[in-house]
N, C-alpha and C positions, 0 to 999 in steps of 0.2 A: 842923457836924452830921457832915458827907463823912467828914472824920478819925476821928470818935468811931465810925461805922459801920464803915467801913474798920478799923479797931483791933476792933470786935465780931465782925468776919467773919474777919479773920487768925488769933484767939484761936479760935474756933468752929471753922477748918479744920484749927488746930494740934491740936486735941480732937481730934476727927474721925480725921485722920492717926494719932496717936498709940491709939486706940482699936483701927482698924484695923490696925497693924503689931502690939499683942498680941494679937489673935487669930488674924491669921497666923499668930503664934510660937506660940499656944497648939495650932492645929490643924498645924502641923509637927508639933509636939514628938509629940502623941497617936498622928501618922499614924508617927512614926520609932518608938513605942514598939509599935505592933501591927503595926511593918513587922519589930520586932525577935524579935517572937513569934510567928513563922508556924507554925500547925499542924502535927500530923505527919498523912501521908496515911494513912488509916484501910486497912484489908486483913481480909478475910472467909476464913479458913481450913476451916471446917467449917459443914456447916448439917445439923442434927439428923433432917431428914427429906428426900428425894426429892420426897415430893409429899403433900398435903394439901387439905384441905377448906376453906372458908371458915369462919372463926371458931378453926379449930384454932390452936395455941400454937405457932409455931417458935424454936428456939432457934440464934442465929447466933452461930459462934465466929469470933475474931481478935484483932487489935491495932487500939489507937487507936481503940476504937467509942465511948468516951465521949462525954457530950453531941450524939448524934448528932441530925441536923437532920429526916430523913426516913430513913425503911425504906418499900421499895418492892420489892410482888411483880407484875412483870411491866408494869411500871407504873405500877399501882395504891398507893397510900400507906396503909400499915399502921399500926394503934394500938401505940403502943409501951409493953409491959406492964412493964419493967425495963430498964436499963443502965446496963453497965459497960464499963472501957477493955478489959476482953476477950471481953464476952457480952452480946448483945441478946436478949430474949424480945420479939418482935412476933407479933401476931395476923393473921392471913390475911382480908385484905378481902374483901366481898362482892363486889366488883367487879374482883377479882382473875383474871388470866388466866397459862395457863403461859408462864414466859419468865423471864429471871434476877433472882435478890434483889440490890437495891442499897439501900447504907446511903452515908448522906452526911453528913457533915463540915463541920466550918470548915477544914477540912484534905483536903478532897476526894472523891470516889466509890469506894466499894471495891463491886467487880462478884460474886457466886458463880461458882464456875469452871464448872457446868450449869446448866441450867435446873431450875426449881422446878416440878413438874408439879401444876398446881391442878387438884382432883378436884371437879367437880358431881354433886351425889346425884341420879342420874336420868338424868344428861346422859349422852350416848355414852363409853366408855372405847375409845381404838383401842389397839391392838395392833399392825396391822401393814397398811402401804400396798403395794400390788403392782399395778404394777412400781413402782419407786422413782423411775424418771421418765420424762414421758410428754410428747409436744406436742398441741399445742391440738387439739379433737376426736378424741383418742385414749380407749377406756377404762382406766379405773385403780379398781382394787378397794380399799374400806380393809374391814378386819375388826377386830371388837372386842365388847362388848354393847352392851344398849339400841338398837341400830340400825334396828329397823322401824319406829319412828315420827319416824324422819331427815327434816325439810321443807326444810333447805336447805344446801348448803355450799359455801364460799367456800375458791377455792385463794389466798393472798394478799388482792387485795382483790376481785378476780372471782368471780363466781358462775361453780358448776359446775352442768352437768345432772344430775340425780338420776333417775335411768334406772331402778333399781326395790332395793329393802332387801327384807333378811331380821331375823333378831332377831340373825344376826351379821355379815351383811355388808350393804353400799353399795355400788353400781356406779352410778357418774359417770363424766361426759366432762369434761372439761377444758375451760373456754370459750377462746373465741376473746378476745385482748388479754390473757390471762394472763402478769404479768412475768415472763421467763426468770430461773431461778436456782433456789436453795434456795428454798422455800416451806413454810410451816406453813396447814393446813388449818383451817376454823371450820365444825365441825358445830353443826348444831341440829336438837334434839329436841324432843317434849313435856318433857321432863325438864330440861330446858335447853341453855347452850351451851357446847360444848366447843372447845382450840384444841391441836391437836397440838403436839409439842416435834421443831424439828428435827432435834435432837441424837440423841432418841429413836426418831423413826419419821421419818427424811431422805427428802424427795422431791422431785424438782428439774423444772421447767417447762423441757423444752426444745426445738431445733429442731435439725433432722436436715439433713446435705445431701441433695440430692436423690439418688433412687436411682441414676437412669445413672452418678452418679459415685461407687458405692459398690463396692469388691471383694468381690462374693459368690464369683468365680472360675466361676460358671454361664455366664459368655457369654466373650468372645474382647476385651474392654474393657481388656482390662489390658498392660502392656509390660511383657516379661518381658527380663532381661538377664543377661549372666555372663561372670565371668574368672577367671581363675587361671594358677597357674605351667603350663608347657606339658603337663606329664604328669598335671595334675586333672578334665580332662574327662572324659576315657576312666573315670576312678572317681568319678565324680557324676551324679547323677537330677535333676532338676527343670524343675517345670514342673504343670500340672494335673492331677489326680488320676487324669484317663480318660485321659491321653493313653498310649497303650497302648506307644509304641515306646521313650518317655523315661522314664516313671512308673509305670502301671499293671503293668505286665508286667517291670518290671526293677528300683522298690526291695523294698528287703527292710523297712524298718522303716516301711510306710504303717498309718497308722491309721485306726479306724473313723470314718466321717465326720458331720459334726453335720448337715447336712442340703446334699443334691446332692453338687456336687464342690467340690474344697479344692486348695490350692495346696503341692505340699509339693517339700523339697528334701532332699537326702541324699548324704553326703560320706563317702568310706574314707582313713585313713591308714594307713600302714607305713613301716616302715623303708627300701623302696622309693621314694617320693615324699617330697618334700620344699618347701615353699611353702606356699600361702594359698588358700582360697576366697573368693571375693565374687561375690554374687548378689543384684539387686536384680527388686523388683517393684511394680509401682506402675498408675495409672490413667493414661490416654492423655494428651497436654498440650493444654491448654486455653490459650484466648485471654487474656490479663492481662483481669483485672477479670469473668471469668465468677463470680467469690465476692465481690465487693466488696459485693453487698447481703444474699448469706446471715452473711458476718464483719461487717458493720454497723463499729460501734464495740464489737464483744466485747474484753477483755483478754485476756492471755495465760492469766489463770488461770480462765476460763468458757471455754476451747475446750476439746476432750477428742478425742483421737486413740484410736478405739476397734476391738478387733481380737479375735478367738478363736484363739486360739496352743495350738499342742499340740510339745512340746520334745522331748518322746520321753525316752529314755535316754543323760543324760550320759557324756561318757567319764570313766572312773577316774583321779581324781585333780583333775576341775572343782570348783575352789573358789569359786567365785562371785565373786571380787573383781573389781573394775572398771578393767578393763584391757581392750584392744581384743582378746586375746587371748580374753577369756572373756565378751563379750558373747553376751546368745543374741538378740537383733534392736534394729536401728536404724531407730527410728522419721522417718520425714522428711517435712516442708512443703517442697515445691520451688517453685522461682522462674524465673524466666524463666534465669536466669545463675548461680545457687547454691541453699544449701539450708539448714533449719533444721533439726536432729535431736536426737534421744534416745538414746543406745546403753544400754539396760536390761540388767542384770546378772539372772539367775533370783536373788538372795538380795535384791535390791532390789523384783525383783516379788511374792515372797513376802511380805516385808517390808511390802507396801502390802495384803497381805490376799488378793491374787490367786492362789489355791490351785487346782490342778488338778481334775479330777475324776475319778471312776473308768477314764475312759479317756484322761486325760493333756490334757483340754481346758481350757483358762484364758478366763475371760472379763475382759479387758483393759481398762481406760481410764484412759488418764493425760493431764494435764492439759498445755498447752502450757508452763507455767510451768516444768516440769522442760528443757524444751527450751533445748540450746545454740545460739551463732551459730559451729558449728565451721568452717565457709567462710567467715569474716569476713564478712559480711552485714551487719553495723553497723547501721543505718537501716534497717529496711520495714516495709511495711504487710499483714498476713493477706489483705487484700482483693487484693494482687497476686499472691498463690498462683495455678499454672496447674495444679498436680498434685501427688500425696501418694503415699508408697506406703513399703516396706521394704526395712531392707537385713540385709545377714549379712554377717559377716566372722568368717573364721576361719582366723589363722597356726597352723602346727603345723610343729614342729622347730625347727634354730636358735636354741634357746635359751630358748624359750617353755616354761610352766607343763605346757602340756598335752600329756600322753605320744606317743610313737609305737607302734602294734604292731607285731609281726613278724610277724601274720596278714595278709598280702595284702587278706583282704576285712573287716576290721575294719572295725565303723560307728563314725564318728568323731563322728558328730551326726548328728540328723534335724529337720526342721521343717517345721511345718507351718502353716498360715495360711486362717483363712477369715469373711468379714463385717465387712472393715474400712470404717470408716465416720470421718467428722468430724461429731461434735456441738456446739455454743454452749447454753451455759445449764446445762451437766451434763453425768457421764458418761451414755450412751446403755445400755437397759437389754438384754438377748439372750435 
């Protein structure tokens, strides 16, 4: 009896093992077949419109779009009207919000280059947000249409306070706890809900370094230093614009003020001189750790050095190329024993959109991600910064690209600075 039972168990076990082996082989075979036919990654090359209302049909052009699993407008799935490998027609869904268009296939996800602006009939249409950055508690004016019935505004996920509205404007204050950085605004009126595009209407929630650590040059809390070749001091003016001894009654290229006093430096070159000018202006040194709470865990791309500057007339032959003889300003985060610097040329500043106004002043905000470790800091923490400032270095003669003048009173360069500050979350608004 036990022998027969054992035999039956053995036969059954053999059959089960064989079935499992066969099933496993089929699975492996199927897996290999699927793995050998990986779907291509889709791309979006064009969208038929930059904006539209729910219910509008939008044509999306690209490659490898066939057999799309989903098409989403700002995260809301749309109905697909037609679908080929190079074109999808999809209907803007009722719950769509302003944002990227995303197409998902077996091969991956394609995303539109720009935001698709969802227009809700009767909802507010935003044309401008001013200023482009603000701190919690500060006032912001939103300009557009259908603004009179606005009942609420959110910046990111946090409610702003609506102070007042007209048909074309809404005045709000930034709510406490609003997340730092680039933010969209969600605006509700009687006609519906509108969400701003961070590409078309950029707005940043920021925090600014304390006023006592800003360089307005209306006080004496700045460090001034100058060095150069033996003959340069007598041909250089530098200091606050109200310094009658060294600037106000001496400088030849003093620009009009933005507000109050500012820092000014100008130098002269001629065939009688050969050497370089080096000038540094910065905040007073603080104890290490003074700014640790301010910076927190902010990344370099979220930290901005802000300043208003006036370069004046650049010397003939100036090309704006990147070398020490052509820099217009060096921005510095300084630490107890070293510094972290970005030496900007005029070409770089203009390429970033910092064009001078009619009086020559430029509003400049540069992210710390552009700075380099020129002094070999290697590892450091922005929270260990103990001061910040600006430097200018001008070499002339000795084979540099900047020409010397035969006129001993020729202006070699002039530079003026005002309202320097540090911000976290985005650029400052001047």
